[in-house]
C-alpha positions as CSV (number, residue, x, y, z in Angstrom):
1,M,55.0,119.9,84.4
2,M,55.8,123.2,83.3
3,K,57.1,123.3,79.7
4,I,59.5,126.5,79.4
5,S,61.3,127.0,75.7
6,K,63.4,130.0,76.7
7,L,64.6,131.7,79.6
8,S,65.5,135.4,79.4
9,I,68.8,136.3,81.7
10,I,68.5,140.0,82.4
11,I,72.1,141.9,83.1
12,P,72.3,145.2,84.2
13,A,75.8,146.5,83.8
14,Y,77.6,149.6,84.6
15,N,81.3,149.9,84.2
16,E,81.8,146.2,84.1
17,G,84.2,146.3,80.9
18,G,86.8,144.3,82.5
19,T,84.8,141.2,83.6
20,I,81.6,141.1,81.8
21,H,83.1,138.5,79.3
22,L,83.9,136.3,82.0
23,I,80.0,136.0,83.2
24,L,79.1,135.7,79.7
25,N,81.3,132.7,79.3
26,K,79.7,131.0,82.4
27,I,76.1,131.6,81.0
28,K,77.2,130.3,77.7
29,A,78.6,127.1,79.0
30,V,75.4,126.2,81.1
31,E,72.9,123.7,79.7
32,L,69.8,124.3,81.1
33,I,67.3,121.4,82.0
34,D,64.6,120.3,79.3
35,N,66.6,122.0,76.5
36,I,65.8,125.3,77.7
37,Q,67.1,128.1,75.5
38,K,68.9,131.2,76.7
39,E,68.4,134.8,75.7
40,I,70.5,137.3,77.4
41,V,69.3,140.8,77.7
42,I,72.1,143.2,78.7
43,V,71.1,146.7,79.8
44,D,74.2,149.2,80.0
45,D,73.5,151.8,82.3
46,C,75.6,154.6,80.5
47,S,79.0,153.0,81.6
48,T,82.0,155.4,81.3
49,D,84.5,152.6,80.6
50,N,84.6,150.1,77.7
51,T,81.7,147.9,78.5
52,Q,80.0,148.7,75.6
53,Q,83.0,147.6,73.3
54,A,83.6,144.3,75.4
55,I,80.0,143.4,74.9
56,E,80.2,144.2,71.0
57,S,83.6,142.1,71.0
58,Y,81.9,139.2,72.7
59,R,78.9,139.2,70.5
60,A,81.1,139.3,67.3
61,E,83.2,136.5,68.7
62,H,80.1,134.3,69.8
63,S,77.5,134.6,67.3
64,D,76.0,131.2,68.6
65,V,74.9,133.1,71.9
66,N,71.7,135.0,71.9
67,I,72.7,138.2,73.1
68,R,70.5,141.6,73.0
69,Y,71.9,145.0,73.9
70,F,70.4,147.9,75.2
71,K,72.2,151.1,76.5
72,H,70.7,153.9,78.6
73,L,71.9,157.4,77.4
74,N,71.8,158.6,80.9
75,N,73.0,156.6,84.2
76,K,69.7,155.9,85.8
77,G,70.7,153.0,88.4
78,K,70.4,149.4,88.6
79,G,66.5,149.4,89.0
80,A,66.1,151.3,85.7
81,A,68.3,149.1,84.0
82,L,66.3,146.1,85.2
83,H,62.9,148.0,84.1
84,T,64.5,148.2,80.8
85,G,65.8,144.7,80.6
86,I,62.3,143.2,81.9
87,A,60.3,145.0,79.2
88,Q,62.3,143.5,76.6
89,A,62.3,139.8,77.8
90,T,60.7,137.3,75.5
91,G,61.2,134.1,77.6
92,E,58.5,132.5,79.5
93,Y,60.6,132.9,82.5
94,T,63.1,135.7,83.4
95,I,66.0,135.7,85.8
96,I,68.4,138.6,87.0
97,Q,72.1,138.0,86.9
98,D,74.8,140.7,88.1
99,A,77.4,141.5,85.6
100,D,79.9,140.8,88.4
101,L,81.0,137.1,89.5
102,E,79.2,137.0,92.9
103,Y,76.7,134.6,91.7
104,D,77.1,131.3,89.6
105,P,75.2,130.7,86.5
106,A,75.7,126.9,86.8
107,E,72.8,127.2,89.4
108,Y,70.1,128.6,87.3
109,N,68.7,125.0,87.0
110,D,68.3,124.6,90.9
111,L,66.1,127.7,90.4
112,L,64.3,126.4,87.5
113,K,63.6,122.8,89.1
114,P,60.4,124.2,91.2
115,V,59.2,125.8,87.8
116,C,59.8,122.9,85.7
117,S,58.1,120.6,88.2
118,G,55.0,122.8,88.2
119,F,55.1,124.1,91.6
120,A,56.4,127.6,91.4
121,D,56.0,131.1,89.7
122,V,58.7,132.8,91.5
123,V,62.0,131.2,92.9
124,Y,64.4,133.3,95.0
125,G,68.0,132.0,95.4
126,S,69.2,132.5,99.1
127,R,72.6,133.1,100.0
128,F,71.7,132.2,103.8
129,M,70.4,128.6,103.4
130,G,71.8,125.3,102.1
131,S,75.3,124.0,102.0
132,N,76.8,125.7,99.0
133,P,80.0,127.7,99.3
134,H,79.6,131.4,100.7
135,R,82.4,133.9,101.0
136,I,82.7,135.5,104.4
137,L,82.7,139.1,104.2
138,F,81.0,141.9,106.3
139,F,79.2,141.1,109.5
140,W,77.2,144.3,109.4
141,H,76.2,143.8,105.7
142,T,74.9,140.2,106.7
143,I,72.9,141.7,109.7
144,G,71.5,144.4,107.5
145,N,70.4,141.9,104.8
146,R,68.7,139.9,107.5
147,W,67.0,142.7,109.0
148,L,65.8,144.1,105.8
149,T,64.5,140.6,104.8
150,F,62.7,140.3,108.3
151,L,60.9,143.9,107.9
152,S,60.2,143.0,104.1
153,N,58.6,139.6,105.4
154,M,56.4,141.6,108.0
155,M,55.0,143.6,105.2
156,S,54.5,140.8,102.6
157,N,53.7,138.2,105.0
158,L,56.3,135.8,103.2
159,N,59.1,133.8,105.0
160,L,62.0,134.5,102.8
161,T,65.5,134.2,104.0
162,D,67.1,136.4,101.8
163,M,65.0,139.1,100.0
164,E,68.1,141.2,98.7
165,T,69.4,138.3,96.7
166,C,70.3,139.1,93.1
167,Y,69.1,135.7,91.9
168,K,65.3,136.3,91.4
169,L,63.5,134.1,88.7
170,F,60.1,135.3,87.6
171,N,57.2,134.3,85.2
172,T,57.9,137.1,82.7
173,K,54.1,137.9,82.3
174,L,53.6,138.4,85.9
175,I,56.6,140.6,86.4
176,Q,55.9,142.5,83.3
177,G,52.5,143.2,84.7
178,L,53.8,145.0,87.7
179,K,54.1,148.8,87.6
180,L,57.6,149.1,89.1
181,E,58.9,152.5,90.1
182,E,62.3,152.1,91.9
183,Q,65.4,153.2,89.7
184,R,68.2,151.9,91.9
185,F,68.5,149.2,94.8
186,G,65.1,149.7,95.9
187,F,64.0,147.5,93.3
188,E,64.4,144.4,95.5
189,P,62.0,145.2,98.4
190,E,59.5,146.8,95.9
191,V,59.3,143.8,93.3
192,T,59.1,141.4,96.4
193,I,56.3,143.0,98.2
194,K,54.2,143.7,94.8
195,M,55.0,140.2,93.8
196,A,53.5,138.8,97.2
197,R,50.4,140.5,96.5
198,I,49.5,138.8,93.3
199,P,46.6,136.3,94.1
200,R,47.6,132.6,94.5
201,I,51.3,133.5,93.7
202,R,53.7,130.7,94.4
203,I,57.1,131.8,95.5
204,Y,59.8,129.4,96.4
205,E,63.4,129.6,97.6
206,V,66.6,127.5,97.0
207,G,70.0,127.7,98.4
208,I,72.7,129.2,96.0
209,S,76.3,129.9,96.4
210,Y,77.9,133.5,96.9
211,Y,81.3,134.6,95.8
212,G,81.0,138.1,97.2
213,R,83.0,141.1,96.3
214,T,84.6,143.6,98.5
215,Y,84.5,147.5,97.8
216,E,88.1,147.1,96.4
217,D,86.6,144.6,94.0
218,G,84.1,147.0,92.8
219,K,81.1,146.4,94.9
220,K,78.7,149.2,94.7
221,I,76.1,149.0,97.1
222,G,76.5,151.0,100.4
223,W,74.6,152.3,103.6
224,K,72.4,154.8,101.7
225,D,71.0,152.0,99.7
226,G,70.3,150.3,103.0
227,V,68.2,153.3,104.2
228,R,66.3,153.6,100.8
229,A,65.5,149.9,101.1
230,I,63.8,150.4,104.5
231,Y,62.0,153.5,102.8
232,C,60.7,151.3,100.1
233,I,59.8,148.4,102.4
234,L,57.6,151.0,104.3
235,K,56.0,152.7,101.4
236,Y,55.1,149.7,99.4
237,G,54.3,147.8,102.5
238,L,52.1,150.0,104.1
239,F,50.6,151.6,100.9
240,K,49.2,149.5,98.3
């Protein structure tokens, strides 16, 4: 059995002032297994809306919630925000949480179970397995995600079903030991391929829910990020 005292929850945020309190409420409501405590690390990637004020207001009203806030002076990208958050994490394990409402924090325990049982070092939450609810959205996005996962698996020799998922749970020391370079959405294939190369690494996958957003709802990823992901898979897959 693996004893974990604290989980670090990394939230990269860019112009999420209108909804970030909703995801923080969901995280606050979660009771983690084995009495694991929560540390929320928010990295504001130079938002141009009221994200900072919304976070500061939430912290003032919820002093019982362990929230640490960091802000980039320039907009650098989601990957760069994750680099900052990972470096600041103090829990034994670290999970990534988008600031929108596409993923449900109530499922943290599903990802933690393989770790707490002593089986896993890394757990991915897959949107393409299990019987949990999944919003039906874009056909070509789904094909693109599956193709990118297939290509990543070829390079990493893994059999993941969802490499591009947000929900990735890492042993903090392991991910802090990686040299991560990608500043935007290339973070996903880079961290997957580099993590797969760690000797005797134990990577698991569990099914999760997915409440996807449309572009009208504020979804930010586009086709250019898909092209970059292909480049990153080839770059980090072919050259160590």
